[in-house]
N, C-alpha and C positions, 0 to 999 in steps of 0.2 A: 429114926433118921440117922444116916451115916454121918460120921464125924467129918469135919472139913479136912481135906488132904493137907499134909504138911510138906512144904516145898523148901528145899535149901538151895540157894544159888551161891556158888563159890566163885568169887571174883567180882570186883567192883569197878571194872572198866565200863565203857559204854554198852558193850554186849551184856554184861552181867546186870547192870542197872536196868536195861531194857527188859531183860528176861524177868527180873524181879517185879517190875511194874506190870508186865503182861500177865504174870502169874497171880497177881494180887486179887484178881476177881474170882479166883478159883480155889482159894484156900489160905491157910496161914503160911506166910512166907518169911524166911530169914535169909538175909544176904550177909555173907562173910567175906570181908576184904582183909588180906594179910597186912597191908601197910596202913599208915595213918592217913591216907588220902584216897578219895574216890576219883574216878575219871580215867585212869590208865594213861593212854597217850594224849588225852585231852587235858591240858594243864594251863592255867593262867597264872600270871605273876606280874610283878612291877619291875620295870627297868627305867631308871631315871625318873621315877615318880609317875610313870605312865603304865596303865594296865595294858598288857599285851599277852598274846599266846606264846607259850614256851613249848608247845607241841604242835599238833595239827591246827591249821588256821583256816581251812576251808573244807567244804564238803561238796561232793558232786550233786548238783541240783536236778539233773536229768534222770536220776533214780529218785523215787519219791520218799524213801523211808526216812532219811535224815530231816528233810524239811517238814514232813508230817509230824515226826516226833517233837521237833522244836515247837511247832504250833500247838500240839496237844499238851505240852507242859507249860504253856503260857508265854512262849518266846516268839510268837508269830510276828509281832510288830517290830521285833528287833532283827529279823532276817534282812540281810543287805548284801547285794552282789558286789563284786569288786568294782571300784571306781574306774579302773583301767585294766584291760587284759593284754596290753601291748608289751609283750615279753620279747626277749632277745636271746641269742646264743653267742657266747663269747668263744669264738673259734677262729683259727687261722689268723691270730693276732689282731682281731677286730671284733667289735660288738655288732652283730648282724641280726636283723629282724627275724623272729621265728616265722617261717613261711606259713601262710594260711593254707587251708585245705588239707591239713595233715591229720592223721589219726595215730596218736602215740608215736609221732615222728615218721610214720610211714606216709610218703607224699601221695596226695590225690590231685595235685595241681602242679604240673611241671613248670609252668610259666612262673608261678609264685616261688617255686623252689629256685629257679634260675635267678629271679630278681633279688632274692635274699642274699645271695653270695655265700651261703653256708658251705656249699660244696665247691671243690676245685673244678676246673673245666673238664678234667678227666673223670672225676666223680659224677658230674652232671651228665656227661655223655653216656657213661655206663648206666645211669638210672633211666635214661631215655630208651634204652634197649633192654627190655625185660627178657630175662632168660627163662626158658621152660625148666621146670624142676620135676623130679619124680613125684608121683602122686603121694600126698601126705596121708599117713594112716591115722591112728588115733591121736597122735600128738607130735610136736616138733618144737625145738627151741625157737624163740623169736629171732635171735641173731642168725641162726643157721638158715632159716627160711627166707628172711628179708635179704640177707647177704647174698644168697644164691639167686634171688630174683632181681634185685636192684643194685647189688654191689656193696662192697664192704664199707665204702665211705658213707653211704646212707645210714648204715648201722652205727658207725663210729661217731658221726657228727650230729645225727638227729635222733635215732631211736634210743641210743645209749643214754643221752642226757635226759630225755623225757621219761622213758620207762624206768631208768635208774633213779629218777626223782621220786617215783612212786614206791619202788621196792628196795632201793639202795642195793640193787643186785647187778648181776652180770647177764647181759642179754643172750650170751651164748649158752646159758643154762635155764633162763626163765621160760616157762611153758607158754606156748602160743594159746593153747586151749584154755588155760587158767587165767592168763593175764590179758589177752586180747582176743576173746572168743569170737568177736564179730568178724575177724579175719579167717577163722577156721573154715567156713564154707567156701571161701575163695580159694584157700590153700588146697582143700580137698577136691574142688572141681577143676583146678588148674586154670581158671579164668584169669583175665588180665587184672593184675593187682592194683595198679594206679587208677584205672577206671573204676574198679570195685570200691576203692577207698573214696574216690570222688563221689560216688553214689551214696555211700554210707554217711559221709560228712554232710552232704546236701540234705539228707533226711533229718539228721540230727540238728541242723541249724534252724529248723523250723520252729523249735520250741524253747523259748525263754533262755535265761542265763545258764551257762554251763556249770558255774560254781556259785555257792552262797556262803556267806559268813554270818556272824552274829555281832551286833553292836555290843562292845565289851569283850568280844573274843569268843571263840568256840569253847574255851574253858568254862564258860557259864552254862553250857548245855548239861554236862553231868551234874552240876550243882542243882539245876532245875529238875532234872529227872530224879535225883535223890530226894529232893523235897516232895515231889509227887509220890514217890514210893512211901515216904513217911506218912503223908496224908492218907494214903490207901491202906495203911496199917502194916506195912512191911517193917520188920525188925532189922534195921540197917546197922551192922557192926563193923567198925574198922579195927585195926590192930588185932585181928582175929584169924591167924593162920590156921589152916586145916592140917592136922597131923595124921589123920587116918580116915579112910573111906572104905567101908565094908558092907557087903550085902548080908542081910539077915532075913529070917522068915517073916519078920514084921515089915521089912522094907530096907532102909539104908541107915547105917550107923555112921554118924559124922562126929569126929572128935576135934574140938577146937578149944585151945586154951584150957585143956583138961576137962571141958564140959562135953557130955555126950548128948548129941541131938539125934532124935529118931525121925526119919523122913520117909514119906511115901515116894517122893521124887527128888532127884538131885540134878541140877544143871551145872556143868563144869564150864565156866567162862574165864578160864585162865590160859596163859601161854602154854604151848605144847610141852615144854619140859616139866612144868608143874603138873599138868594133866597126866603125863606119863608116870610121875612119882605116885600120884594118888590112885592110878588105875593098875599099878603093877600087881597087886594081890588078886584083884578080881578079873582083870582083863589084860593078861600079860602080852597077848598079841597086839592089842591096840596100844599098849604102853610102848612096845618096841617100835611100832610105826611112828608114834608121836615123838619118841626120842630121836628119830632120824630127821625130824624137821629142823632145818638150820635157820639161824637168825642173823640178820645184819645189824651192826651198831652204827650210830651216827651221833654227831654233836651239832647242836644249834648254837651259834654265837649271835646274841641279840645285843645291838648297840644303840645308844641314844646320843644324838648330836644336837647341839644348838643350831637352829636353822641359820642364824646370823653368821656361823662359822663356815657354812658351805659356800663354795665359790659360785655355785649356780644350781639349778634344779637337776636332779638325777632323772635319767630317762625311763619312762614307763613303769611297769610293775616289777622289773628286775630282769635277771638273766640266768640261763643255765650254762653249765660248763661241761663239754665232753671230756671224759677221762683221758682220751687220746691226746689231749693238749697238755697234759701233765701239770695242771695247776693244783694248788692246795685245796681250794674250795670247789664244790661241785654245783653250787647254785647260790644266788643271793636274791632276796626279796626286799624290795623297797616298800616296806609295810605302810609308811605314811602316804605313799602314792597309791598303793593298792586298795587301802581301806579308808573310805570317806569318814567313817566314825572315828578312826584313830586320828586323822588329820584335824577333825573338828574338836576332839577332846584335848589335843595337845598342839595348838597351832604354832607354838614357838619351838617345838622339838621335832626332830626327824628321826624316826625309828626304822632300822633295817636289820636284816639278819642274814647270816650265811650258814651253809651246812657243809660239814666235812665228814669223810668216812663213808665206806660202803662195804658190802659183803667181801670178806677176806682181805680187807684193807683197813682194818680197824686200829692199827698201831697208833695212828694219829690221836686216837681218843685218850691215850695215856699221857699225852703232853699236858703241861700246866695250862691253866686257863689263859694266862697272859701270852703264851706262845700261840694258842689258837686265835686269840684276838689279833696278835701281830701278823700272823699269816693271812688272816682275813683282810686286814687293812692293806697289806702289801698287794694282794690280788685286786682289791677294789681300787687302789690307786692306779694300777696298770690298766684295769678294764674301763673305768669311768672317770679317772683323774681325781678321785677323792683324796684330799690331802688333810682334811680336818681330823681332829682327834675326838673320840667319843667322851662325853662327860660321865657316862656310866655304861657298863656292859655286864652281861650275864652269860655264862656257858651252861647249857643244859645237855647232859650226856644221856642218850637213850641206848644203853647197853643192851644188846640182844633185843632191839626195838622192833624190827620188821621181819616177819616170817618170810622165808624164800619159797617161791613156787616153781620148782624145777619141773622138767618134763616128767610126766607121770604123777604129778601132785594130786590131781583130782581123783585118780584111781586109788591113791593112798588114802585120801579122805573118805572115799566110799568104803574101803576096808575097815577103817577106824569106826565109822558110824555103824557098819553092820555088826561088828563085834560088840560095841557099846549097846546097841539096841537089843541084842540078845539077852542082856542082863535084866531088862525091864526097869522102867522108872528112872532111866538115866539118859542124859543127852549132853552133847558138847556144842559149844558155839564160840565165836570170836574170830579174830583176824587170821588164825592159822588154817582156816577151812575154805571159805568161799569168797574171799576178797579182803584186802586190807583197809579199804575205805570205810568211812562212817556208815553210809547206807548199807553196805554189804554186811557189816558187823550187826547192825540192827536187824536186817533180814535173817541173819544167822540165828539171832536170839529168838526171833519169832518162830523159826523152824524148830528150834530146840524145845520151846514151850509146847508147841503142838505135838512134838514127839512124846513128851512125858504126860500129856493130858490124855485121859481115857474117858469113856462115857460115864464112869463112876466118879470122876474128879472134876468134870466141868466141860464146857463147850470149847471147841477149837477157837483159837484167836483169829479173827478175821483181819483183813487188810485195814489199816487205819485205826484199829482198836487198841487202846493202851491201858484200859482198865482203871483209868483215873482221870 
C-alpha cells in the first residue's frame, strides 16, 4: 500500500487554513505560519473590554463558500446578518443616503440616484445620458469605462468610495474584469449600462442577505477552522517561517526553523511578495510576476464610547467618504448599530471604527496612533456631530494589506499558475489571485488543493467538503 502523501501548506490565513483542512482527508498535512498568530486579515481583539473585529468584519453571503465553511466548523448558529444595511455617503458637505439599485457604485436606478443627492445637478444630468464607448476588449479599468459611459462624477462620488472600500485602490487602475466581472458582458456588448445594472441587481435581490457576520466577530472563524484542522490531524505550527522551498526527485524540500520537511505537495497560501521569494529558485518567471503585484496599506481606528456620553443615536450602519472630498477618513462603520450581537453584548458601550489610507496614499499610516484617532474624531464631528471622546481606542495597521487588481491582473494570475503547475505538486492560493473577499479566498484554497491532488493522492475535493 502506498504511503500517505505528505502535504505542506505555507501560510495560516483563511486560505491556508482552508487548504490544510481540505487536504487533511488525503494525507499527512503540516501547516506553517511565520507569525505567532493564525487568521491573516481576520483578527479579533478587545477594545474597551468588548470583543470586536480588528480586520474584516463581514463576508459576502451570496457566494456560498464562507457561510458553508462557518457551518462546517461548527459556527452555523452564530451566523448573523447586519442589523441594518442603511449606509450613507459623506459628500458635498452632507451625509447622503447610499442610493439603492447600484452595483459597486454603478447606478441601476436613476430615480434613486437623484433622490440621494449624492451627485450635483450637472453630474446627474450627465449620468442620464449614457455615452457610447468603443467596444471593450479583454479588459479595461473600472474608472475609465464607467467615467466614459456615465461621467466622472459617478466615478468620483459613488464608484470610488464603494470599490475603494473593497480594494483600497484607485478605480482608474482597477480591472473591470477582475473586480466587477458581472459588468464585463455589458461592456463588451455595448448595451445600456444603467438598464443592465438594474437587471443584475434585480436578480441578486431575490436571495437572502448580501452579507453575513459571526456573533463574536469574524475573528472567530480562523480559530474554529484551526481547531478543526487539529481535530483532523493537521500539524499546525506558528512562528515557523519558511526559509527555502526546492524541488527534489522525491518531491519538495521545505526548510523551516532549520528543520527539513519532505513533501509530495506544497500549497503556497502567502501574500505575493513572500510567494515570489520562495519561488525564485524553482519558478523565476512566476516569481517575477508575483513581485509585480502591488499592495495597499490601511489603518483601522476602533473606538469605544460610553453610550451615555453620546448626544443621540448615530445614523445607520455608517458612511463612505469619496476621496475627491479630501477628508482624512475614507469610511466609518457604526459597529454597535450594524451588528446586533455587539449591541447585545455591550449595551452600555458604543463601538465604531474608521479607516484611513489607500493605494499610494499610505503616508498617513506612519502617523502616531493619537493623531489617527484625532483625525478620525475631527471628521466624525463634522460628518455626524459626534462630540464625545472615546474611553478606549485601538489602531490596527494593515501594511501591504490588500493586493491590487490592475488591468490585466487575471492574465498575470493565469501565467503564474501555468508556471507553477509545470513544477508538479505545487499550487498557490489566497487574496492575490481570484478575489480579496473571504469566499473568494476559500474558493482559491479549494482550487489549489484540487490542483495538487492526483489519483495517487486522493479524490478531488467537492463543493461543501471540508474533510472534518
